C-alpha positions in Angstrom: 95.6 116.5 44.6 93.4 120.3 44.4 90.1 118.2 45.0 91.3 116.0 48.1 91.5 119.2 49.9 88.5 120.9 48.6 86.6 117.8 50.1 88.6 117.9 53.2 87.7 121.0 53.9 83.6 120.5 52.9 83.9 117.9 55.3 85.9 119.6 58.4 83.7 122.0 58.3 80.2 120.4 57.7 80.7 119.1 61.1 80.7 121.7 63.0 77.6 122.9 65.3 75.8 126.0 63.9 76.5 129.0 66.4 72.8 130.2 67.8 71.7 133.5 66.3 71.7 136.2 69.0 68.6 138.3 68.7 69.2 141.9 70.3 66.3 143.1 72.5 64.3 145.7 71.1 64.6 148.9 72.9 61.5 151.6 72.1 62.4 154.4 69.7 61.2 157.2 72.3 64.1 155.4 74.7 66.7 156.0 72.4 65.9 159.7 71.8 67.9 162.4 74.1 66.2 164.4 76.9 68.0 167.7 76.0 66.3 171.0 75.7 67.4 174.3 73.9 70.3 176.3 75.4 69.9 178.6 77.2 71.9 181.8 78.3 71.6 182.9 82.0 71.8 186.6 82.6 70.0 186.8 85.9 70.3 184.6 89.2 66.7 183.6 88.6 67.5 182.3 84.6 70.4 180.5 86.5 68.6 179.0 89.0 65.6 178.2 86.0 68.6 176.6 83.7 70.0 174.4 87.0 66.1 173.3 87.2 66.1 172.4 83.4 69.3 170.7 83.9 68.7 168.1 86.5 65.1 167.7 84.7 66.9 166.3 82.1 69.2 164.2 83.8 66.4 163.0 85.7 64.9 162.0 82.4 68.4 160.4 81.2 68.6 158.3 84.1 65.1 156.7 84.2 65.6 155.9 80.4 68.9 153.9 81.0 67.0 152.2 83.8 64.6 151.4 81.6 66.9 150.5 79.3 68.7 148.3 81.3 65.7 146.4 82.6 65.2 145.8 78.7 68.7 144.4 78.6 69.3 142.0 81.7 65.6 140.7 80.7 62.9 139.0 83.3 64.7 138.2 86.7 
């Protein structure tokens, strides 16, 4: 009886279709690096403005990388 169960298990598992292998898309390493600049302490109004401009440029850099990764993942349309 034990052999019958093993044989039945082998026969039923061999009938299943093989699952397709999902290959993740290649994302370049430069798109995975953060766009952060070193922290800056703002003591004057001019330094605060410079800090806000750096934050805005970091945000734009990150958004561009996200859009590029989205295009890679979505594939050609």
